[in-house]
C-alpha positions as CSV (number, residue, x, y, z in Angstrom):
1,M,-25.9,36.7,2.5
2,R,-24.4,33.6,0.8
3,G,-21.3,33.6,-1.4
4,S,-17.6,33.4,-1.4
5,I,-15.6,35.1,1.3
6,R,-11.9,35.9,1.4
7,G,-10.3,33.4,3.7
8,L,-8.1,30.5,2.7
9,D,-6.3,30.9,-0.6
10,I,-4.0,27.9,-0.4
11,I,-4.0,25.0,2.0
12,I,-0.8,23.0,2.4
13,K,-0.7,19.5,4.0
14,T,2.6,18.7,5.7
15,P,4.1,15.9,7.8
16,L,3.5,16.4,11.5
17,G,6.1,18.6,13.1
18,L,7.2,20.3,9.9
19,E,4.5,23.0,9.8
20,N,6.7,25.9,11.0
21,I,9.5,24.9,8.6
22,V,7.0,24.9,5.6
23,A,5.5,28.2,6.7
24,S,9.0,29.8,6.9
25,R,9.9,28.4,3.5
26,I,6.7,29.9,2.0
27,E,7.5,33.3,3.4
28,E,11.0,33.1,1.9
29,L,9.4,32.8,-1.6
30,G,8.7,36.5,-1.4
31,Y,4.9,36.8,-1.9
32,K,2.9,39.2,0.2
33,A,0.8,36.9,2.2
34,E,-0.4,35.8,5.7
35,V,1.1,32.4,6.4
36,E,-0.3,30.4,9.4
37,P,1.2,27.1,10.5
38,K,-1.2,24.8,12.4
39,P,-4.3,27.1,12.1
40,S,-6.4,26.9,15.3
41,G,-3.9,24.3,16.5
42,Y,-4.6,21.7,13.8
43,P,-1.4,19.8,13.0
44,G,-0.2,19.0,9.5
45,L,-1.6,22.2,8.0
46,V,-0.3,25.5,6.8
47,T,-2.8,28.1,5.4
48,V,-2.0,31.0,3.2
49,K,-4.0,34.2,2.6
50,L,-2.6,36.3,-0.2
51,A,-2.8,40.1,-0.6
52,S,-3.5,39.5,-4.3
53,E,-5.7,36.6,-5.4
54,A,-3.9,36.7,-8.8
55,D,-0.8,35.3,-7.1
56,K,-2.5,32.0,-6.1
57,P,-1.5,29.9,-9.1
58,K,2.0,31.3,-9.2
59,L,2.6,30.7,-5.5
60,A,1.1,27.2,-5.6
61,V,3.5,26.2,-8.4
62,A,6.4,27.7,-6.5
63,I,5.6,25.8,-3.4
64,E,5.3,22.5,-5.3
65,R,8.6,23.2,-7.1
66,E,10.6,24.5,-4.1
67,I,9.3,22.8,-0.9
68,P,9.3,19.0,-0.8
69,E,8.0,19.1,2.7
70,A,4.6,20.3,1.2
71,E,2.9,16.9,0.6
72,R,-0.2,18.4,-1.0
73,V,-0.9,21.9,-2.2
74,L,-4.6,22.8,-2.5
75,V,-5.6,26.0,-4.3
76,A,-9.0,27.1,-3.1
77,E,-11.4,28.3,-5.8
78,E,-14.2,29.1,-3.3
79,T,-14.1,29.9,0.4
80,V,-17.5,30.1,2.2
81,K,-19.0,29.9,5.6
82,A,-19.0,26.3,6.9
83,S,-22.7,25.7,6.6
84,L,-23.7,22.5,4.7
85,E,-25.9,24.5,2.3
86,E,-23.2,27.0,1.4
87,I,-20.6,24.2,1.0
88,V,-22.8,22.3,-1.4
89,E,-23.6,25.4,-3.5
90,A,-19.9,26.3,-3.7
91,A,-19.0,22.8,-4.7
92,V,-21.5,23.0,-7.6
93,R,-20.1,26.3,-8.7
94,V,-16.6,24.9,-8.7
95,S,-17.5,21.7,-10.4
96,T,-19.4,23.4,-13.3
97,R,-16.1,25.0,-14.3
98,H,-14.3,21.7,-14.6
99,L,-16.7,18.8,-15.1
100,G,-18.6,17.6,-18.1
101,E,-20.9,14.7,-18.8
102,E,-18.0,12.4,-19.5
103,T,-16.1,13.3,-16.4
104,K,-15.7,10.8,-13.5
105,F,-15.4,12.6,-10.2
106,A,-15.3,12.1,-6.4
107,V,-15.9,14.4,-3.5
108,R,-13.4,14.2,-0.7
109,T,-13.9,16.1,2.6
110,V,-11.7,16.7,5.6
111,R,-13.6,18.4,8.5
112,R,-12.0,20.0,11.5
113,G,-14.0,21.4,14.3
114,S,-17.6,20.9,15.6
115,H,-20.4,21.0,13.1
116,P,-24.0,19.6,12.8
117,Y,-23.0,17.4,9.8
118,T,-20.3,14.9,9.0
119,S,-17.8,14.6,6.2
120,V,-19.9,11.9,4.7
121,D,-22.9,14.2,4.7
122,I,-20.9,16.7,2.6
123,N,-19.6,14.1,0.2
124,Y,-23.2,12.7,-0.4
125,K,-25.0,16.0,-0.7
126,A,-22.3,17.8,-2.7
127,G,-21.9,14.7,-5.0
128,S,-25.7,14.5,-5.6
129,A,-25.9,18.2,-6.4
130,I,-22.9,18.0,-8.8
131,I,-24.4,15.1,-10.7
132,E,-27.6,17.0,-11.1
133,A,-25.8,20.1,-12.3
134,T,-23.3,18.5,-14.6
135,N,-24.5,15.0,-15.5
136,A,-21.0,13.8,-14.5
137,S,-20.6,10.3,-13.0
138,V,-19.1,9.3,-9.6
139,N,-16.0,7.1,-9.5
140,L,-14.6,6.8,-6.0
141,D,-11.7,4.5,-6.9
142,N,-10.3,6.2,-10.0
143,P,-11.8,9.7,-10.6
144,D,-10.7,12.0,-13.4
145,V,-11.3,14.9,-11.0
146,V,-11.4,15.2,-7.2
147,V,-13.6,18.0,-5.8
148,W,-12.0,18.6,-2.4
149,V,-13.5,20.3,0.6
150,E,-11.4,21.4,3.6
151,V,-13.4,22.6,6.6
152,I,-11.6,24.5,9.4
153,N,-13.9,25.6,12.1
154,D,-16.3,28.1,10.6
155,V,-14.7,28.3,7.1
156,A,-14.8,25.9,4.2
157,A,-12.5,25.9,1.2
158,I,-13.4,24.1,-2.0
159,G,-11.3,23.3,-5.1
160,V,-10.4,20.6,-7.6
161,L,-7.5,18.3,-8.2
162,D,-6.7,16.3,-11.3
163,G,-7.3,12.7,-10.4
164,S,-3.9,11.7,-11.8
165,R,-2.2,13.8,-9.1
166,V,-3.9,12.0,-6.2
167,W,-1.6,9.3,-5.0
168,R,-3.3,5.9,-4.6
169,K,-2.1,2.5,-3.5
170,M,-4.2,0.7,-6.1
171,T,-4.9,1.9,-9.6
172,P,-6.6,0.2,-12.6
173,E,-3.2,-0.9,-14.1
174,K,-2.2,-2.7,-10.9
175,R,-3.3,-6.2,-10.1
176,N,-4.1,-7.4,-6.6
177,I,-1.9,-10.5,-6.3
178,R,-2.5,-11.1,-2.5
179,E,-4.8,-14.0,-3.2
180,Y,-2.0,-16.0,-4.9
181,F,0.1,-16.1,-1.8
182,S,-2.5,-18.1,0.0
183,K,-1.3,-21.1,-2.1
184,A,2.2,-20.8,-0.8
185,S,3.4,-23.3,1.9
186,V,6.7,-21.9,3.2
187,I,8.9,-24.8,4.6
188,Q,11.6,-23.2,6.7
189,M,14.4,-25.2,8.4
190,P,14.7,-23.8,12.0
191,Y,17.6,-21.5,12.9
192,I,19.6,-23.4,15.5
193,G,22.0,-21.1,17.4
194,P,22.1,-19.1,20.6
195,K,18.7,-18.9,22.2
196,G,18.3,-15.1,21.8
197,A,19.4,-15.2,18.2
198,A,17.1,-18.1,17.5
199,Q,14.1,-16.2,18.9
200,S,15.0,-13.0,17.1
201,M,15.5,-14.9,13.8
202,G,12.1,-16.6,14.3
203,A,10.4,-13.3,14.9
204,R,11.7,-11.9,11.6
205,I,10.7,-14.9,9.7
206,G,7.2,-14.8,11.3
207,R,6.7,-11.2,10.4
208,A,7.8,-11.9,6.8
209,V,5.4,-14.7,6.1
210,Q,2.5,-12.9,7.8
211,M,3.3,-9.8,5.7
212,F,2.5,-11.9,2.6
213,E,-0.3,-13.8,4.3
214,V,1.0,-17.1,3.0
215,G,-1.1,-20.3,3.4
216,E,1.1,-21.8,6.1
217,L,4.6,-21.9,7.5
218,V,6.0,-25.3,8.2
219,I,9.1,-25.6,10.4
220,G,10.9,-28.5,8.7
221,M,13.0,-30.6,10.9
222,V,15.9,-32.6,9.4
223,C,17.5,-34.1,12.5
224,S,17.1,-33.8,16.3
225,V,17.8,-30.5,17.9
226,G,17.7,-29.2,21.5
227,A,14.2,-28.6,22.7
228,D,15.1,-25.3,24.4
229,V,16.6,-23.7,21.3
230,L,13.7,-24.9,19.1
231,D,11.3,-23.5,21.7
232,H,12.9,-20.1,21.4
233,F,12.8,-20.2,17.6
234,I,9.1,-21.2,17.6
235,R,8.3,-18.5,20.2
236,G,9.9,-16.0,17.9
237,V,7.9,-17.2,14.9
238,L,4.6,-16.9,16.7
239,E,5.5,-13.5,18.2
240,G,6.5,-12.2,14.7
241,I,3.2,-13.4,13.1
242,E,1.1,-12.0,15.9
243,S,2.8,-8.6,15.9
244,R,2.4,-8.2,12.1
245,Y,-1.2,-9.6,12.2
246,R,-2.2,-7.0,14.8
247,I,-0.9,-4.2,12.6
248,Q,-2.7,-5.6,9.5
249,C,-6.0,-5.8,11.5
250,R,-5.7,-2.1,12.4
251,T,-4.7,-0.8,8.9
252,Y,-6.1,-3.1,6.2
253,S,-9.5,-2.7,4.7
254,H,-9.8,-6.4,4.3
255,K,-9.7,-9.0,7.1
256,P,-6.2,-10.4,7.1
257,R,-5.5,-14.1,7.3
258,R,-3.3,-15.3,10.2
259,V,-0.6,-17.7,9.0
260,K,-0.9,-21.2,10.4
261,V,2.3,-22.7,11.8
262,R,3.1,-26.5,11.7
263,I,6.1,-28.6,12.5
264,Q,7.0,-31.7,10.5
265,D,10.0,-33.8,9.6
266,L,11.3,-32.4,6.2
267,Y,11.7,-35.8,4.6
268,Q,8.3,-37.0,5.7
269,L,6.8,-33.8,4.3
270,V,8.3,-34.5,0.9
271,R,6.8,-37.9,0.9
272,D,3.5,-36.8,2.3
273,R,3.1,-34.1,-0.4
274,R,4.0,-36.2,-3.4
275,G,2.4,-34.9,-6.5
276,E,2.4,-31.3,-5.2
277,P,4.8,-28.7,-6.7
278,K,8.0,-28.3,-4.8
279,I,10.3,-25.3,-5.2
280,V,13.7,-25.3,-3.6
281,F,15.6,-22.0,-3.1
282,E,19.3,-22.7,-3.0
283,P,22.4,-21.3,-4.8
284,E,22.8,-24.6,-6.8
285,G,19.6,-23.7,-8.8
286,E,18.8,-21.8,-12.0
287,P,18.9,-17.9,-11.8
288,F,15.6,-16.5,-10.8
289,P,15.0,-14.5,-14.1
290,K,15.4,-17.6,-16.1
291,V,12.6,-19.6,-14.3
292,S,10.4,-16.8,-12.9
293,S,7.7,-17.4,-15.5
294,R,7.6,-21.1,-14.6
295,L,7.3,-20.2,-10.9
296,A,4.4,-17.9,-11.7
297,E,2.6,-20.6,-13.7
298,Y,2.4,-22.8,-10.7
299,F,0.7,-20.1,-8.7
300,T,-1.8,-19.2,-11.5
301,S,-2.6,-22.8,-12.2
302,D,-5.2,-25.0,-10.5
303,E,-2.7,-26.2,-8.0
304,R,-4.0,-25.8,-4.5
305,R,-0.7,-25.7,-2.7
306,I,2.9,-24.9,-3.8
307,N,5.7,-25.9,-1.4
308,M,8.6,-23.5,-1.1
309,F,11.7,-24.8,0.7
310,F,14.2,-22.6,2.5
311,G,17.3,-23.6,4.4
312,S,18.9,-22.1,7.5
313,R,22.5,-22.3,8.6
314,E,22.5,-25.5,6.7
315,G,20.9,-25.6,3.2
316,I,18.1,-27.8,2.1
317,P,19.5,-31.4,2.0
318,K,20.7,-32.4,-1.5
319,G,18.5,-35.5,-1.5
320,V,15.4,-33.3,-1.6
321,F,16.7,-31.7,-4.8
322,R,15.7,-34.9,-6.8
323,F,12.1,-34.4,-5.8
324,A,12.0,-30.6,-6.6
325,D,10.1,-29.3,-9.6
326,L,12.3,-26.2,-9.6
327,I,15.6,-25.2,-7.9
328,I,16.0,-21.5,-7.9
329,D,19.0,-19.2,-7.1
330,L,17.5,-15.9,-6.1
331,C,20.6,-13.9,-6.3
332,P,23.6,-15.6,-8.0
333,G,26.9,-15.0,-6.2
334,I,25.2,-13.8,-3.0
335,T,24.1,-16.0,-0.1
336,L,21.0,-14.7,1.5
337,S,20.7,-14.7,5.3
338,T,18.1,-16.9,6.8
339,E,15.6,-14.2,7.8
340,Y,15.6,-12.7,4.2
341,A,15.4,-15.8,2.1
342,A,11.6,-16.4,2.2
343,S,10.7,-12.7,2.0
344,S,13.1,-12.3,-1.0
345,A,11.5,-15.2,-2.8
346,L,8.0,-14.0,-2.2
347,I,8.9,-10.5,-3.5
348,G,10.4,-12.2,-6.5
349,L,7.2,-14.2,-6.9
350,A,5.2,-10.9,-6.9
351,F,7.2,-9.6,-9.8
352,A,6.8,-12.9,-11.7
353,L,3.1,-12.9,-11.1
354,E,2.7,-9.3,-12.3
355,D,4.6,-10.1,-15.6
356,T,2.6,-13.2,-16.2
357,L,-0.8,-11.7,-15.5
358,R,0.0,-8.6,-17.6
359,E,1.1,-10.8,-20.5
360,R,-2.0,-12.9,-20.3
361,G,-4.1,-9.8,-20.3
362,R,-2.3,-8.5,-23.4
363,S,-2.7,-11.8,-25.2
364,K,-6.4,-12.0,-24.3
365,R,-7.0,-8.5,-25.8
366,W,-5.3,-9.5,-29.0
367,G,-6.9,-13.0,-29.2
368,L,-3.7,-14.8,-28.7
369,R,-3.0,-18.1,-26.9
370,L,-0.2,-18.7,-24.5
371,D,1.0,-22.3,-24.7
């Protein structure tokens, strides 16, 4: 006979290794309940079965208020046998209590154990049945309501979450500014010092520029240096780029762009790129807040490449200042170390771009022009 069964009243998601601590803290809250950390050996979970179902909302609120180790607290509205048909039926029953025609929803499933269906099967079949029952619409990126399904071996728990309580990296009010960094050409003077330090410094710089996926990194030479030291610096740069690129390939939904590395005489580069915007980052410049909007304008314009100059133990030569469109002091009164200069500037650029794009969007809505 189909229908709800008493099983899982509350499911708590925890960081790995903290399951027993969370279970103990729940027991200390004083509710009569069976608390099981790592049910069936599954890590990152604590399940709770209460003596009184009426205590579910009170205990859930208490866990959220008192136990920061509880990353997500899921209150089950239905618990059924873990057959696909019963899960879909329960999801429809739950959704009809919360969804209307104007509601945007998503179904999210986590399945543990062996079953003749996948999590995607549940999402698809339950989602289709919910649409038919409620006339609600699906929005996977920014739902008003999330219908969640947690399957643990032969039991499935179903409930709902307010979409605003689901942490997401990207939301409608955020703007993806990654594309703008492809215009950035980072010109970095090499760090010339002990070989080990040079390689370590190069690796940090390489990771930083790859993190932002800039268009290119140019090692800008001002004078002759020892080939062995320069070799260690370049090795570090390439190692840093490669290590960060591999992580991006594993974790990003998009295909990351590997940063190209070039070497060129700094003065010849200035000549070669005449007509292109040149931004020098040195303490002699204007404070960043004063010129941030101008910096963002270069990156949101039709310019194909914006050159950003960074010194090392020696700053950018003063003669280059005359050819710069902007000279920027990132943090007045503080001299940034070589490995942090480029990443600090690129983070600052991200803030500047966000402000500029938000202001443009506001002006567009109100029919204004930004001159």
